Every structure is written in C-alpha cells, then in structure tokens.
BADRENLUM-169422 format. One line per 3 residues: number of its first residue (from 1); their letters; for each residue x, z, y of C-alpha. Coordinates in steps of 0.05 Angstrom, whole numbers. Each point is the difference from the previous one (the first is absolute). Layout:
BEGIN
NUM> a> X,Z,Y; ...
//
This chain:
BEGIN
1> mfs> 1236,1182,4757; 10,60,48; -30,63,13
4> ske> -2,36,71; -15,71,6; -32,-11,69
7> dky> -27,-63,30; 41,11,61; 66,-24,-34
10> iee> -28,-69,-7; -11,1,73; 72,30,8
13> aaa> 29,-54,-48; -22,-51,54; 51,27,49
16> vnv> 61,4,-51; 56,-35,32; 57,35,-41
19> alf> 1,-1,-78; 48,39,-41; 8,5,-71
22> dkt> 30,41,-55; 42,-38,-49; -2,26,-72
25> gtl> -69,-5,-26; -30,-33,67; 38,-66,13
28> teg> 28,4,-72; -40,2,-62; 17,68,-16
31> npr> 19,-15,-71; 71,14,3; 49,-6,-55
34> vde> 64,34,-22; 49,-62,-10; 66,41,-5
37> vip> 22,71,-28; 70,17,26; 28,65,-31
40> ahg> 61,37,37; 63,10,-44; -13,44,-61
43> fee> -79,-12,-1; -46,-47,-40; -54,-48,23
46> hfi> -45,36,-45; 14,67,28; -12,-20,72
49> leq> -63,-38,-14; -29,61,-42; 19,51,58
52> aac> -29,-43,55; -67,-13,-39; -5,75,-14
55> vek> -4,13,72; -46,-61,21; -51,13,-56
58> nst> -48,29,42; 11,-42,63; -44,-50,33
61> hpl> 51,-38,34; 11,-72,-19; 73,9,-11
64> aha> -21,60,-48; -41,-50,-39; 57,-46,-7
67> vlk> 47,56,-29; -56,21,-46; -13,-71,-25
70> aah> 74,-12,-14; 3,61,-38; -58,-22,-38
73> yak> 35,-67,-17; 58,39,-21; -37,46,-43
76> iav> 18,64,28; -44,59,-13; -13,31,74
79> qaa> -16,69,9; -24,23,69; 49,39,42
82> enl> -14,69,24; 0,29,69; -9,-70,33
85> mtt> 18,-2,75; -9,-61,43; 33,-12,63
88> igl> -40,-54,33; 42,-62,19; 54,27,-43
91> gvk> -17,5,-69; -22,51,-58; 37,59,-35
94> gcv> -20,40,-57; 28,36,-63; 13,-32,-66
97> sgc> 29,41,-57; 28,52,47; 38,-46,47
100> tvg> -26,-31,71; -11,-72,-3; -12,-39,66
103> vgs> -26,-72,12; -3,-32,63; 38,-29,61
106> vhm> 78,7,6; -15,42,64; -33,53,-48
109> ggg> 72,20,-25; 34,-8,74; 10,-76,1
112> efs> 50,-51,-30; 59,43,10; -23,45,-53
115> lps> 2,-51,-56; 59,-21,-37; 33,-59,13
118> plk> -27,-44,-57; -73,23,18; 16,-19,75
121> knl> 20,-72,-16; -65,-7,-44; -43,31,52
124> kai> 21,-56,53; -8,-52,-54; -71,25,-11
127> mer> -17,0,70; 32,-65,17; -51,-37,-50
130> gat> -56,34,33; -17,49,-54; -15,71,10
133> plv> 53,52,-31; -22,64,-29; 54,51,-9
136> vyh> -7,49,-59; 32,70,10; 16,52,-51
139> dnt> 13,68,26; 11,-33,66; 52,-50,-27
142> pig> -16,-71,2; 0,-26,-73; -28,-72,10
145> lls> -41,-52,38; -61,-36,-14; -13,-67,30
148> vsd> -71,-8,17; -29,-69,22; -73,-23,23
151> hvr> -32,-66,13; -34,-17,72; -70,-13,-9
154> pda> -19,-74,-6; -49,12,60; 48,34,44
157> ygt> 30,-61,34; -71,-30,19; -25,67,23
160> ird> 58,4,48; -8,-72,19; -76,15,17
163> lka> 12,57,39; 52,-36,43; -54,-54,9
166> lqi> -45,57,26; 46,20,51; 25,62,-22
169> kri> 57,9,45; 49,45,-48; -2,2,-74
172> gil> 53,45,-40; 17,44,-59; 8,71,6
175> sgd> 36,21,-71; 42,52,-27; 44,-50,-40
178> htq> 63,-22,17; 18,-57,54; 11,-61,-47
181> sve> -60,15,-44; -49,5,64; 34,-59,30
184> rva> -9,-38,-61; -74,8,-3; -6,-12,75
187> ktv> 35,-68,-3; -48,-22,-62; -62,17,31
190> gsi> 18,-32,72; 57,29,37; -31,61,30
193> etw> 29,63,28; 31,57,-43; 9,72,0
196> ndl> 38,33,-58; 22,61,-34; -59,39,32
199> kpq> -31,64,-16; -71,11,6; 7,36,73
202> dkl> 46,-60,20; -59,-50,-15; -46,41,45
205> dii> 53,8,55; 7,-78,2; -76,-11,3
208> gel> 4,49,61; 59,-32,29; -38,-66,-3
211> rks> -60,29,37; 42,31,49; 39,-65,18
214> dpn> -70,-36,7; -57,42,10; -50,-60,-11
217> ski> 28,-2,-72; -53,4,-53; 37,16,-66
220> mfv> -19,-15,-75; 43,32,-57; -10,-18,-70
223> gdg> 29,44,-54; -20,28,-66; 42,61,-15
226> ind> 13,73,22; 56,-16,37; -49,-48,43
229> apa> -48,54,19; 26,20,68; 3,-74,23
232> lag> -72,-8,-29; -23,53,40; 39,-19,65
235> adv> -23,-68,2; -59,-26,38; -20,-29,-67
238> gia> 26,25,-66; -12,-45,-58; 15,28,-72
241> mga> 6,-39,-62; -63,18,-38; 18,-11,-70
244> kgt> 74,22,-7; 3,42,60; 9,77,-6
247> eva> -61,49,13; 39,23,64; 4,-71,25
250> let> -71,-13,-14; -24,68,33; 46,-12,61
253> adv> -14,-75,10; -60,-30,44; -13,-62,-47
256> alm> 17,-11,-71; 13,-71,-32; -42,8,-64
259> ndd> 41,-50,-37; 67,12,29; -8,-69,31
262> igk> 37,-3,66; -23,-74,7; -61,34,28
265> lpf> 33,27,60; -11,-58,45; -68,-2,-20
268> lik> -9,67,19; 26,-10,72; -40,-61,9
271> lgr> -65,35,-24; 15,57,51; 11,-53,56
274> rtv> -66,-37,-19; -37,69,-1; 27,13,67
277> rti> -13,-65,24; -71,6,-21; -15,73,23
280> kwn> 22,-22,70; -43,-68,0; -64,44,-25
283> ivf> 10,51,54; 7,-58,58; -59,-39,-30
286> gla> -42,58,-10; 3,23,74; -3,-65,26
289> fna> -60,-25,-42; -38,70,19; 22,-6,77
292> iav> -30,-74,-2; -67,21,-34; -7,61,52
295> lvs> 12,-48,58; -49,-57,-32; -52,55,-19
298> ggg> 6,29,73; -20,-65,22; -66,1,-40
301> llt> 24,-58,-49; 2,48,-62; -63,37,-21
304> pim> 11,69,-41; -8,-37,-66; 46,-55,20
307> gav> 56,47,21; -4,42,-69; 7,-70,-34
310> vhn> 57,-22,43; 33,69,-10; -9,-7,-78
313> igs> 31,-71,11; 62,31,34; 6,52,-57
316> viv> -3,-56,-53; 59,-43,33; 40,66,4
319> vls> -12,12,-74; 17,-70,-17; 61,1,39
322> sas> 17,60,-39; -14,-28,-66; 47,-57,14
325> iav> 60,43,-8; -22,1,-75; 4,-81,-2
328> sqk> 66,-3,31; 26,59,-44; -18,-42,-62
331> ndq> 29,-62,33; 65,32,21; 10,39,-63
334> pa> 63,-16,-37; -8,-26,-69
//
C-alpha cells in the first residue's frame, strides 16, 4: 500500500490541506509512446529516432523509455552515447559518432525561435493536441521532433474527487511540460490548478509561495522523478511513486506508494486524521479516567487492589481504542 519512513508523517498527513502533483508518471500512467517522428528538411525519421535513442539509452525518465521503445519497434540498433550530460528540466546531451546530440525541451536550444519554420508549425500542432514535443539536436542544430503522448491514470479522477471531498482546499499540478499538455490532464482529472514549464527549483519556489501566502498550509506533493526531488523535500509530506519512482525521489520522499496507486492518497489522509483523533481521545480519556479514580480512591471507595484493577481497565480501553484504527483502516481501504 504505502510505506512511511517515520510515523510522524502519518500524523502530518492528517493536517494536509493542499495537494500538489507532478504530471508525467504520477497523474499519467508513465507509459508514454512516440506517436510521430517529424524530421527537418534533409533528414530521415530513422536517423532522428536513432540519434535520440542513443542519447536516451541509459536514462530512467519515462519519456526516454518511450523513445527507446519506438526505436525497438523500428528495429534500430541503439549504441549508448558517450559523455552524457543531463540538464534537469531541459533534457540530455551526449556524443554519438563524434557529434553532439541533444534530446529535450525546445528551451534546450534557446526556444521556439531557434527552430526552422516547418518544425515550429509542427511543434505548435503537437502542443495543441496535448502531446509532449521532444526536440532532437545534432551539433546544436534542431533536426527533428518527437511527439510523445501519455494516458491519464484511470484512478486519477476518482482520487482528485475524493481529495476534494476531504476538504483539501487547493489541488494542482506542478509540471515541466507545456501549458496545453498540463491543462489537458488537469481538465481530465477534475479541473484543478496548473503550473507549467517549471524547472525543479520552480516547483520548490511555488511550494514556498503557497506556504508564505497561507502560513497554515500543510502541503502534500506527489512525484516520481529526479525533477521532483526538491519539491518532495520541501513539502510537509513528500510522497513518491514506489514502483517506478527514481532512487532520488524515493530517498527524498517521506512516504512511498508501493504500487504507484494514487488512489491510496485519500485513504492515507483519512488514516492520519483518524490516528490523530484517536490519540487526542486517548489522552483526554486517560487523564479523565485516572483523575476520577484518584478522587474516588481518596474518598475511600477504592481499595488498593480495586485501584490496580481500575487502572488496568483504563489501559485496556485505551488499547481497544487504538486497535479500532486497524478496523477502520480495513473498512476504509479502497479496493
């Protein structure tokens, strides 16, 4: 289900009133596919895909997996690039056959104005349909585009609906992807807030701004990649996808979803709230019960033996109260 590094994060989850999500691999399935390869004039689709796959071969990013899968289906022999250098939030570069090849955001090469006119038109078309464009550079010259699409998780809509029912006052997506792609996912899962074109530090800054605007905010952030590590560390409760999440994300997060099931998030919050209520009730009951017992024994109505029995009765009631959390956990747990 989920694993917490410390028990205190279960209690922290009880106070969460802001829920923020990464997009790719978190609200989406994390199984993107390349649905179109668009070469620049003078280049072939096979060459574009081959160069991109060589650079992405050792990457753990979901988009890299899509590129490698497309190369596999195209029966392209992929040789790993040398001297790889990843720029978080932008893309990756490496040396392929003596040439520098880059794959990533259009911002890696200086923005849309760096693209030739035909590629610029295709870039806009890809973005308008909500897919993610990857630009392939060869010696710093854009030579083609890869259109990558992903599907929203089937349980994402229900998760957002349940979080709203729990009175989570702000729910949003923090993503490095472009506006149309992020807004498409936000609309699909329930018309939530969006922040797009973000670098890792930008995600952390937004969490800081939300906390500054409302000091009572308790922020939960859910992510899966290297880009999410700062936000996972900066949130009050950082939750990583346990199955497909990167090692950096898992190390940084406070809680890991063991099967990448975001449908467990509302349950985590309800469990935290039930735990906190039970702790408070146990404290109040224990103090009141013992105070009454002391007063009664002071009046001579309790013998020492009866006092010991009464004390143990109070302890048993507290234990049973705590055990009721397990019962509620079983009843509330989503199928």
